[in-house]
Backbone as a chain_set.jsonl record, in Angstrom:
{"seq": "MNSNKETPERRRERMRQEELKRNPTGNMVDAANRAQSGGLIDLVNSLGWKGTGILIIVIILGYLIVSFFF", "coords": {"N": [[293.264, 107.96, 143.991], [292.542, 107.808, 140.575], [290.274, 109.977, 139.12], [289.355, 109.815, 136.542], [289.068, 107.206, 135.82], [286.708, 104.731, 135.104], [284.169, 102.666, 136.33], [283.234, 99.373, 135.159], [280.476, 98.93, 135.368], [279.369, 101.527, 135.545], [280.233, 102.472, 133.087], [278.818, 100.808, 131.278], [276.208, 101.643, 131.891], [276.356, 104.35, 131.173], [276.824, 104.098, 128.419], [274.439, 102.846, 127.692], [272.582, 104.852, 128.276], [273.407, 106.8, 126.439], [272.809, 105.49, 124.04], [270.037, 105.362, 124.258], [269.407, 108.051, 123.997], [270.226, 108.519, 121.355], [268.561, 106.882, 119.869], [265.468, 107.103, 120.021], [263.11, 105.807, 119.123], [263.708, 103.079, 119.119], [264.031, 102.846, 121.825], [261.407, 103.112, 122.691], [260.246, 100.75, 121.713], [261.813, 98.868, 123.082], [261.049, 99.473, 125.702], [258.349, 98.726, 125.669], [258.586, 95.955, 125.235], [260.021, 95.25, 127.537], [258.197, 95.883, 129.493], [256.334, 93.895, 129.166], [257.692, 91.479, 129.668], [259.619, 91.948, 131.567], [262.861, 93.069, 132.594], [265.895, 91.405, 132.665], [268.386, 92.477, 133.294], [267.687, 94.703, 134.785], [266.524, 93.455, 136.98], [268.722, 92.041, 138.075], [270.464, 94.162, 138.632], [269.006, 95.494, 140.595], [268.899, 93.632, 142.651], [271.529, 93.047, 143.424], [274.696, 91.393, 144.117], [274.455, 89.462, 146.132], [271.696, 88.996, 146.341], [271.22, 88.068, 143.75], [272.688, 85.683, 143.778], [271.239, 84.251, 145.72], [268.793, 84.065, 144.371], [269.529, 82.417, 142.204], [270.207, 80.068, 143.59], [267.688, 79.423, 144.686], [266.25, 78.912, 142.334], [267.624, 76.668, 141.351], [267.185, 74.84, 143.481], [264.388, 74.7, 143.342], [264.081, 73.502, 140.837], [265.294, 71.003, 141.333], [263.541, 69.944, 143.277], [261.116, 69.81, 141.844], [261.878, 68.039, 139.804], [262.357, 65.791, 141.329], [259.826, 65.033, 142.361], [258.292, 64.759, 140.088]], "CA": [[292.689, 107.213, 142.892], [292.289, 108.659, 139.418], [288.836, 110.18, 138.933], [289.006, 109.552, 135.148], [288.772, 105.778, 135.658], [285.271, 104.49, 135.189], [283.899, 101.252, 136.581], [282.508, 98.763, 134.039], [279.038, 99.126, 135.555], [279.045, 102.909, 135.162], [280.46, 102.591, 131.643], [277.666, 100.192, 130.608], [275.039, 102.507, 132.082], [276.544, 105.551, 130.357], [276.621, 103.719, 127.016], [273.01, 102.578, 127.513], [271.899, 106.149, 128.246], [273.728, 107.443, 125.159], [272.038, 104.797, 123.009], [268.635, 105.781, 124.394], [269.293, 109.407, 123.443], [270.402, 108.474, 119.9], [267.552, 106.066, 119.21], [264.267, 107.137, 120.85], [262.112, 104.839, 118.656], [264.132, 101.792, 119.657], [263.76, 102.904, 123.252], [259.982, 102.877, 122.885], [260.027, 99.321, 121.484], [262.429, 98.168, 124.206], [260.224, 99.688, 126.891], [257.146, 97.899, 125.534], [258.994, 94.566, 125.458], [260.423, 95.101, 128.931], [256.986, 95.942, 130.309], [255.642, 92.614, 129.056], [258.431, 90.336, 130.211], [260.578, 92.354, 132.586], [264.242, 93.086, 132.134], [266.798, 90.667, 133.548], [269.452, 93.363, 133.757], [267.118, 95.532, 135.848], [266.367, 92.596, 138.147], [270.037, 91.763, 138.648], [270.989, 95.409, 139.193], [268.284, 95.854, 141.806], [269.16, 92.649, 143.705], [272.923, 93.015, 143.846], [275.305, 90.081, 143.919], [273.922, 88.508, 147.108], [270.335, 88.656, 145.931], [271.302, 87.257, 142.528], [273.124, 84.355, 144.207], [270.1, 83.598, 146.372], [267.827, 83.749, 143.325], [270.042, 81.256, 141.463], [270.063, 78.901, 144.46], [266.26, 79.098, 144.758], [265.863, 78.313, 141.052], [268.203, 75.316, 141.304], [266.446, 74.016, 144.436], [263.059, 74.483, 142.773], [264.226, 72.524, 139.75], [265.552, 69.701, 141.929], [262.31, 69.488, 143.926], [260.16, 69.445, 140.793], [262.348, 66.837, 139.116], [262.245, 64.68, 142.257], [258.436, 64.641, 142.504], [257.64, 64.478, 138.803]], "C": [[292.319, 108.186, 141.777], [290.786, 108.762, 139.173], [288.4, 109.924, 137.49], [288.671, 108.081, 134.91], [287.294, 105.561, 135.932], [285.042, 103.001, 135.408], [283.129, 100.68, 135.389], [280.997, 98.967, 134.148], [278.607, 100.531, 135.12], [279.22, 103.127, 133.656], [279.297, 101.997, 130.857], [276.435, 101.076, 130.708], [275.152, 103.768, 131.233], [276.293, 105.24, 128.882], [275.15, 103.448, 126.726], [272.23, 103.886, 127.419], [272.164, 106.889, 126.933], [272.939, 106.812, 124.019], [270.568, 105.199, 123.064], [268.421, 107.181, 123.816], [269.385, 109.403, 121.92], [269.235, 107.79, 119.196], [266.26, 106.025, 120.035], [263.195, 106.131, 120.408], [262.445, 103.439, 119.166], [263.889, 101.718, 121.151], [262.295, 102.602, 123.532], [259.654, 101.39, 122.711], [260.61, 98.509, 122.638], [261.582, 98.296, 125.467], [258.963, 98.833, 126.84], [257.479, 96.429, 125.781], [259.341, 94.31, 126.918], [259.209, 95.111, 129.848], [256.25, 94.614, 130.28], [256.379, 91.502, 129.777], [259.383, 90.7, 131.346], [261.991, 92.284, 132.045], [265.152, 92.392, 133.131], [267.887, 91.573, 134.096], [268.946, 94.263, 134.88], [266.935, 94.722, 137.126], [267.707, 92.368, 138.834], [270.622, 93.019, 139.277], [270.291, 95.769, 140.493], [268.583, 94.894, 142.95], [270.574, 92.729, 144.25], [273.457, 91.598, 143.737], [274.781, 89.053, 144.911], [272.521, 88.053, 146.712], [270.312, 87.792, 144.686], [271.74, 85.833, 142.866], [272.002, 83.579, 144.866], [269.049, 83.2, 145.349], [268.263, 82.518, 142.525], [269.889, 79.983, 142.294], [268.604, 78.472, 144.556], [265.791, 78.44, 143.468], [266.386, 76.881, 140.954], [267.455, 74.383, 142.252], [265.038, 73.717, 143.929], [263.087, 73.447, 141.668], [264.429, 71.114, 140.31], [264.294, 69.128, 142.604], [261.291, 69.038, 142.896], [260.592, 68.175, 140.094], [262.248, 65.593, 140.019], [260.811, 64.148, 142.338], [257.77, 64.28, 141.185], [258.589, 63.768, 137.936]], "O": [[291.829, 109.283, 142.047], [290.105, 107.745, 139.037], [287.202, 109.823, 137.226], [288.052, 107.747, 133.9], [286.718, 106.129, 136.861], [285.657, 102.171, 134.74], [282.445, 101.422, 134.684], [280.319, 99.154, 133.138], [277.609, 100.697, 134.419], [278.46, 103.868, 133.032], [278.834, 102.594, 129.885], [275.702, 101.243, 129.733], [274.168, 104.21, 130.64], [275.638, 106.009, 128.179], [274.659, 103.777, 125.646], [271.329, 104.021, 126.591], [271.268, 107.526, 126.38], [272.455, 107.515, 123.132], [269.928, 105.359, 122.025], [267.382, 107.46, 123.218], [268.707, 110.189, 121.258], [268.953, 108.095, 118.038], [265.982, 105.016, 120.682], [262.439, 105.646, 121.25], [261.556, 102.703, 119.594], [263.576, 100.654, 121.684], [261.976, 101.914, 124.501], [258.869, 100.835, 123.48], [259.977, 97.57, 123.118], [261.422, 97.33, 126.213], [258.551, 98.276, 127.857], [256.729, 95.734, 126.466], [258.992, 93.266, 127.47], [259.194, 94.423, 130.868], [255.608, 94.242, 131.262], [255.754, 90.668, 130.431], [259.898, 89.808, 132.019], [262.272, 91.512, 131.128], [265.179, 92.751, 134.308], [268.269, 91.44, 135.258], [269.684, 94.557, 135.82], [267.161, 95.229, 138.225], [267.806, 92.492, 140.054], [271.219, 92.947, 140.351], [270.926, 96.298, 141.405], [268.529, 95.297, 144.112], [270.786, 92.494, 145.44], [272.738, 90.696, 143.308], [274.672, 87.876, 144.567], [272.209, 86.863, 146.749], [269.487, 86.886, 144.569], [271.216, 84.877, 142.295], [271.827, 82.388, 144.607], [268.473, 82.117, 145.443], [267.433, 81.667, 142.206], [269.491, 78.942, 141.772], [268.311, 77.277, 144.513], [265.004, 77.494, 143.515], [265.662, 75.984, 140.522], [267.124, 73.258, 141.877], [264.553, 72.595, 144.074], [262.195, 72.603, 141.584], [263.824, 70.153, 139.833], [264.032, 67.93, 142.494], [260.666, 67.99, 143.061], [259.759, 67.313, 139.815], [262.076, 64.478, 139.526], [260.607, 62.935, 142.379], [256.773, 63.559, 141.178], [258.254, 63.43, 136.8]]}, "num_chains": 1, "name": "protein.A"}
C-alpha cells in the first residue's frame, strides 16, 4: 500500500491543525465556544461509528417516547 495516501479522517485532522497554527486568535474563540456547548465532531470522533449509531437510536427512541406521552 502506498504510504503517501492519506485517509480522509487524517487529512481533515491535518488541515484542522494547520488552521489552528495559522489563526491562534480564532482558535481561542473556538475553544471558548466549544467549552460552553461541546463539539459535535469531538463527540463523534470519540464514540466511533458504533457509538454514534447507538446515540442516534437513543435520540430517536427518546423522541418517540416523549411524543407518545405528550
